[in-house]
C-alpha positions as a printed Julia matrix, in Angstrom:
201×3 Matrix{Float64}:
 231.5   78.78  -29.22
 227.82  77.87  -29.31
 226.32  77.17  -25.88
 223.44  74.71  -25.67
 220.62  75.49  -23.25
 218.92  72.42  -21.83
 215.99  72.5   -19.44
 215.87  69.89  -16.68
 212.62  69.16  -14.89
 210.66  66.48  -13.06
 208.17  66.09  -10.26
 209.15  66.29   -6.61
 211.19  63.23   -5.64
 211.91  62.24   -9.25
 215.69  62.54   -8.89
 215.96  65.7   -10.97
 218.48  67.32   -8.62
 220.63  64.17   -8.69
 220.68  64.25  -12.49
 221.57  67.95  -12.36
 224.53  67.27  -10.09
 225.7   64.46  -12.39
 225.58  66.77  -15.41
 227.45  69.46  -13.48
 230.11  66.9   -12.6
 230.5   66.22  -16.32
 231.14  69.91  -16.95
 227.71  71.47  -17.45
 226.87  74.81  -15.86
 223.91  74.12  -13.56
 221.47  77.0   -13.15
 219.15  76.02  -10.3
 215.85  77.93  -10.18
 215.04  76.7    -6.66
 218.42  77.85   -5.37
 217.88  81.3    -6.89
 214.37  81.45   -5.41
 215.86  80.68   -1.98
 218.36  83.51   -2.46
 215.5   85.86   -3.35
 213.66  84.97   -0.12
 216.59  85.17    2.3
 216.91  88.18    4.64
 217.36  91.16    2.35
 216.32  89.09   -0.68
 214.85  90.91   -3.65
 211.46  89.18   -3.32
 210.91  89.89    0.36
 209.46  93.45    0.18
 206.75  92.38   -2.28
 206.02  89.19   -0.31
 205.53  91.15    2.92
 203.42  93.75    1.13
 201.22  91.08   -0.48
 200.89  88.51    2.31
 201.72  90.43    5.47
 204.66  90.6     7.91
 203.67  87.27    9.5
 205.15  85.55    6.44
 208.61  86.87    7.4
 210.5   84.93   10.06
 212.51  86.43   12.91
 215.64  86.66   10.73
 213.75  88.46    7.94
 213.55  85.51    5.56
 210.43  83.94    4.12
 208.61  81.7     6.62
 208.64  78.71    4.26
 206.37  76.44    6.28
 203.66  79.08    6.63
 203.91  80.02    2.96
 203.91  76.4     1.77
 200.74  75.7     3.77
 199.06  78.75    2.28
 200.24  78.16   -1.28
 199.02  74.59   -1.43
 195.68  75.39    0.18
 194.99  78.47   -1.95
 195.66  78.46   -5.71
 195.18  82.24   -5.77
 197.89  82.75   -3.16
 200.2   80.39   -5.02
 199.74  82.42   -8.22
 200.41  85.65   -6.3
 203.65  84.21   -4.9
 204.73  82.92   -8.32
 204.01  86.34   -9.88
 206.47  87.87   -7.41
 209.24  85.27   -7.52
 209.25  83.87  -11.06
 210.19  87.07  -12.94
 213.04  87.73  -10.5
 214.32  84.16  -10.84
 214.05  84.24  -14.64
 216.07  87.47  -14.84
 218.74  86.18  -12.48
 219.09  82.9   -14.39
 219.32  84.75  -17.7
 222.06  87.01  -16.32
 224.03  83.99  -15.09
 223.45  82.14  -18.38
 224.81  85.03  -20.42
 227.88  85.19  -18.22
 228.45  81.44  -18.74
 227.98  81.82  -22.5
 230.46  84.7   -22.57
 232.93  82.41  -20.8
 232.49  79.83  -23.59
 230.67  77.18  -21.54
 229.38  74.36  -23.76
 226.24  73.25  -21.92
 223.93  75.24  -19.68
 221.41  73.18  -17.7
 218.41  75.08  -16.33
 217.03  73.07  -13.38
 213.42  74.31  -13.3
 210.77  72.39  -11.31
 207.85  74.23  -12.99
 209.32  74.28  -16.48
 206.31  72.63  -18.13
 203.84  74.83  -16.25
 205.7   77.94  -17.41
 204.87  79.65  -20.66
 208.27  81.37  -20.52
 210.88  78.66  -20.3
 210.23  76.19  -23.15
 210.77  78.98  -25.72
 214.19  79.79  -24.2
 215.62  76.27  -24.43
 217.21  74.05  -27.07
 216.08  70.82  -25.39
 214.0   69.66  -22.42
 215.08  66.72  -20.25
 212.42  65.18  -17.99
 213.28  62.88  -15.08
 210.29  60.6   -14.59
 209.13  58.02  -12.05
 205.87  56.76  -10.59
 203.94  58.83   -8.06
 204.4   56.13   -5.43
 208.18  56.33   -5.86
 207.99  60.13   -5.54
 206.03  59.82   -2.29
 208.38  57.23   -0.82
 211.5   59.26   -1.62
 210.12  62.54   -0.28
 208.82  60.94    2.92
 212.3   59.51    3.52
 214.05  62.76    2.64
 211.84  65.47    4.12
 209.67  63.64    6.67
 206.56  65.18    5.1
 203.22  63.46    5.56
 201.9   61.44    2.62
 198.9   63.73    2.1
 201.16  66.82    1.99
 203.29  65.2    -0.72
 200.2   64.15   -2.64
 199.03  67.79   -2.57
 202.37  68.92   -3.98
 202.23  66.31   -6.75
 198.65  67.32   -7.58
 199.72  70.98   -7.89
 202.47  70.11  -10.38
 202.08  69.13  -14.03
 201.05  65.54  -14.64
 203.65  62.96  -15.64
 201.99  62.74  -19.05
 202.22  66.51  -19.59
 205.91  66.52  -18.66
 206.67  63.61  -20.99
 204.86  65.36  -23.85
 207.08  68.4   -23.35
 210.28  66.34  -23.23
 212.94  65.88  -25.85
 214.59  63.31  -23.57
 213.01  61.26  -20.76
 215.15  59.61  -18.08
 213.01  57.0   -16.33
 214.42  56.95  -12.81
 212.34  54.32  -11.02
 214.02  51.51   -9.07
 217.25  52.31  -10.92
 220.61  51.65   -9.28
 222.55  54.91   -9.08
 225.2   53.46  -11.4
 222.6   52.86  -14.11
 221.27  56.39  -13.8
 224.84  57.68  -13.98
 225.47  55.78  -17.21
 222.29  57.25  -18.73
 223.36  60.75  -17.7
 226.85  60.16  -19.11
 225.3   59.18  -22.45
 223.1   62.28  -22.35
 226.09  64.51  -21.57
 227.93  63.06  -24.57
 224.87  63.65  -26.75
 224.9   67.29  -25.62
 228.57  67.66  -26.5
 230.33  67.2   -23.15
């Protein structure tokens, strides 16, 4: 059976993860790049030796995992450091996702959804996918959602948004755009159900 590979992306606070969960509930295999990156930076994670070698032992917490707060502050204040971190983590994540995707394809799964926050920024991912789904909303909605969810300061969220691809760039890369701004959850669900049917679920 042919397996379709769909990329799912969107800016922070867009609702991308919610859409991913909805697709998984419909039977898609969800391959979450952020989740894999967290696995890679747990105690004993594959990325940790290179992170400590590159940035120093102070970026490892008392349990041996990545000190996320310290690294986030560095990454968003220093583009060079962010690129160094991405050069360590992204190849490991890509290989892990590919291994899991091949296993799912061997099992005959119909739809594989790659949840990748930096899909548009990546030169690697668009070539590996049959379709790209972008979850879109206004920057103000992103800020409001993330402040409510993570208790981050507005300026910290604005820095994250500025470091990501623009909304226009994501929409240009999209085969499908789900505009998730001021939508009742039921309306978003109906849009995702229609998308799942379009993808053969």
